[in-house]
C-alpha positions, 0 to 999 in steps of 0.5 A: 499500499502507498500514499503516495500520488503519482506526482513524487513531490505531492502527497496526502496528509491522511488525517486532515486531506491536506497535500504536503511534500516529501519535505515534511518533518512530520513521518510515520513509519507504517508497515514499513512505508513513510506517511507524511503529515502536515503537523505533530498533531496529525501524526499523533492521530494517525499513530493511534488509529492508522485504520480509522484514517487509511481508508479514506486516503485518496489522491484527487486529481486536482492536486496533480494535474497543473492546469493551465488555465490563468483562472487556476492559479487565482480560484481555489478548486470547487469555485461555482461561478455565476452570474450577477444579474441570473443567480439561478445560472451556475457552473464550475468552470469560468465562461459567460451568462447564457441568458445575459451574456455576461461573464460569469463571477466566482461566487466567493470572491477571492482575496488574492485575486484583485482583477477578473481575468476578463478584465485583464483581456478587456484592458489588453485589447483595449490598449492595443487597438486604441491607437487603430480607432483614433487612426480610423476615425481621424482619417474618416473626420478630416481625410477627405481635407487632408487629401493624403489619398484618393478616397477609394484608397483611403476606404482600403486603409479604413478597412485595413486598420478597422480589421484587427478592431473588429475582428480581434477586439470585437470577437468577444462580443460577435461570440457572445451575440450568436450564442445570444441567438442560439440559446435563444436569449437575446440580450445586449450582445445581440443588438451590439453584434447585430449594429457592428457587423451591419456597419463593418460589412455594408462599409466592406462591400461599399470597399471591395464592391462599390459598383453595386450601390446606386450613385447616389450613395457615392460621397466624395468620390467614394461610396460613404463607409462606416469602418470608423463607427464599427471601430468606436462601437467596440472600443467605446464598449470595451471601455464600458465593460472595462469601467463595469467590470471595475465597479462591480468588483467593489461590490464584493468588498464587503465579503472580502473584508470579511474573509481578511478577518479570518487570521492566517495561522494559529499557535497550536499546542501539541500533545506533547507540551510543545507549541508550533505556528501552524497555517489556519487550515491545519487546525482541527476540531479538539485542538488546543490553541494559544491566543497571544494579547493582541491575536486574532481567535483562529477558530470557534470554540471554548475558553479552557485556560486564563481571562481576558477582554475579546474585541468582537466588533468585527463580527457583532458591531458592538464596540465594548470587549467582552470578557472571556473567562474558563467555560466562555465561548469564543468566535473565530476572527475575534480580537483578544485584546489584553490577556493570554488565553488557550481555547479548544477548537469546537468549529473550523472552517466552513462551521465557524459563524464567521463562515456561516455569515460569509456564507448568508452574505453571497446567499442574500446578495445572489438572490432576487427581489421580488421587484426584479421579476417586472425588470426581467420580464421587460428585459425578456421583450426589449431586444426584441423589441429594439431590433424591431424597432430598429428594422422600422427605422431602417425601412421608414428612413429609406423610403421617406428620408433625404438622399442617401435615404437608405444610407441615412436608415441604415446609421439610425437603425444601427444607433438605435441597436447600440443605444438600448441597454438591457443590461442597465435594466438587469443590473438596476436591482442586483447591483443595489442588493449585492452592496446593501447585503454586504453593508449590512453584514458589515454591521451585524445584520444578515439578509438571507434573501432579496426578499427579505430586504425588499420586504421588511420596510413594509414590516408595521407589526413586531412580535417580540420573544422575551427570553434572548430576544428583550432579556440577555437569554443568560437566566440566572437561578435564584432560589427553590422551593419545595413541599413537604417530603422534599427539600430546596436541594432535591428539588433543584438537583431533580430539575437540573437531571432533568434539564440537561437534555434540555436547550432552553437557557432556563435549563441551563441556569439551573443546571449551572446552580446544581453544579456550583451546589456539587449536586449529583446530577444523574442521567435520566431516561425517556427524555422527551421536550414539549416544546415551549412548555416543558420537559419530562423523563425518568429518573431511578423509576420516577416520572418526573416533569418541569414546566410552566402552568400549562405543562402542569395543566396538560399533565393534570397536576395540582399546584394551588399549594404554591400559587401564591408564592409562584405569583410573588416571584412572577410579580418581580419578573422571575419565571417560574418552573414546576416540578412534578414527581410521579404526577404530584407536585414537588416544587417550584424554581425561580429563575430570572433573566435581566432585561438587555441594556439596549432593549429599552433604547430599541423599542423606543426607536421602533415605537417611534417608527410607528411599529406596532410591537408585541410581546409573546412568551412561554413565561406566566402571565404575571411575569409577562406582565411585569416585564411588560410594564418594564419596557412599556410594552402593551400588548402582551401574551403568556404562557404561549406555546409555539403553535399559539405563536404561529396562530398569533401571526397568522391572526395579525396577517389576516388582519392585514399587518405586515408581520416581523417575528424576532425570536431565539430558541426551538419554540420560535421557529414555526413563527419565525418561518410563517411571519412576513420576515423572520428575525433570529437573534445570532446568540440563539439557536441554529433552528431559529436562525435557520427559520429566519430571513434576517439574523441580527448577529449581535443579538440586539433588538437596535439591529431591527431598526437598523435592517428596516432603515437598510431596507428603505434605503436600498429600495429607495436606491433600486428604484432609482436604477429601474428609473434611470434605465427605464427613462434611458431607454425610453429617451435614447431609443426614439432620439437614435432612431431620429423622431426629431430630425424633422423638427430640429434636424438632430440625429445620433451619432452611433458613436455617441450612442455606443458611449451613452450605452456604456455609461448607463451600465457604469451608471447604474452600478455607482449609484448602487455603489452609494450605499456603502457610504449611507449611513444607518 
């Protein structure tokens, strides 16, 4: 058995899959053959159980075969390419979109690659042919005055100068135009290809066999030619594409900045106590890592030693550093400010919080807003309509225009084809979405898709959960009360044993309190979670139930003996949880959850904007009333089950309300999915975040007001872009067709039309980029 690849210099670490070389110092002899590793940690894991890893050994061709493609040098293997205008177009190699002809972009931008290969190619074509374009244009404009050549000879010179421009510099445009026809998806390149080809072919025929034209086509000793029009159109289109590609690259700036947050290396503590700096890609789950003051946290994990203040502002937007000590969670890419920490990695690579944020931003950027459907429908008929107008222009001018009427007809038809720009129409909304989602992500607001951005501004009612949304979501255990036959510690011990399997923050507070008292926490059998109301299970043959009044009522358990004490505790804002053993009440536990400092300010801002705020919580009515009174919330519901939250959302929607639901737990997931816009706290459960359309990374309700402002500004920007695209085409096409000629004598040169067409797309993208500078 050999682990060597066919290329002797390329080997594979069987533990982590990293490509290594024969020069690696980490070698293990297995059955007489050397096995190479990226680090001492991987070597130790392999030595402990070789059979576990040998089954995984494969040598992918991508690590062996060197490609000649320029793209492969800068884009990682496995890159997906997609179209900015049509995100449904996805493929594993570079190319052009079959629908619109735009160059496909890597879905995940590269930190190392600043210029796309297409941009480099277009720059080269533009720079090498620009002197030829200037020469052709100069001859066309002043050649007859210089009288250096006979005019027929000048036509041949213009033809020779134009050939490289049209057949080399413009070749990508003709290819895309041809593809648009074969794919039955007419687009901008259809128009450019038709217009340029018409002007060039007409001019070639006029130069090579001028006798086929009527005498009226003769001007200054030759048949009028328009090589300069074809050349200038191609050069200006190339220039427009260069400007557009540069502007489009800026829309990925937010993702690039997020990718740049991660450190490149980590300080790993090996099993033998030695330490080494390793690439971040070599960090595995379970590795022990040292984080020195001023260094970034390399991966998601938990503190095992030390204490420090960690700056999490790059991900959450919260300016104050958060104190971290043993047992606290760390987020990769955050900054350790002053103390030394040792952590155990729990999530690496694509599983980290930062990677999840990047994926959410990419998904949102590539999604389509509902507003775009209108633009797509218009663009679908746009090109066919423009071609029809161009043909009509040619015929009308040919029949009714002044001599040489058919020449006028041809030039005006070409101008119509060139000035029409479906690209500006198609880019109007995607560019706004890409910029807005990137800007929002840097402020801790993650939109799942474009529809969420468009809908958020319409929200007029907000339903908020209490625990983890209005409150910190880190409840503290206060006290336990027991009835005769049980002690307070016994009530706490039984509750903690049952709560080991619960994800609820209240359960976590109870388990922590029991451990602090060194109470024995036993394993429970037949654990069952009744989402939103409590949990049940068996311990030492006894049936335990822990939950709110709703669960006790469901199980027919009498709670009257502790009802008065429970009401007193709820009046202070504490949550009360009942414990029953074998169908009989055993006691209760009181847990309080402090209100977040930012909640009062956030609710005031939302109310000032006219939003109706409703609180729905699984806690008791008295607790809900106490919290609502503190926060000035007039409408609230207590002891609400997940189904009740879902019904509340449905009820408000049937009243004509546009509802947003904000929550952080599993019990909020159905309502988050049902709401017009679901808002999950980034500090909550994965289920909640997967059910929501918006995630607030730092779990701060002020982010809702921020998200709404982003939504309003983005939609305004999209409307500006769409309005500009519609007005531009509505005015440009008739002007190019010559409708003003009978009244003003104005005609639009195809060269001016080409410049206007190029600038229209650039202006749409530039307007979208303004969102990066807007304040929310």
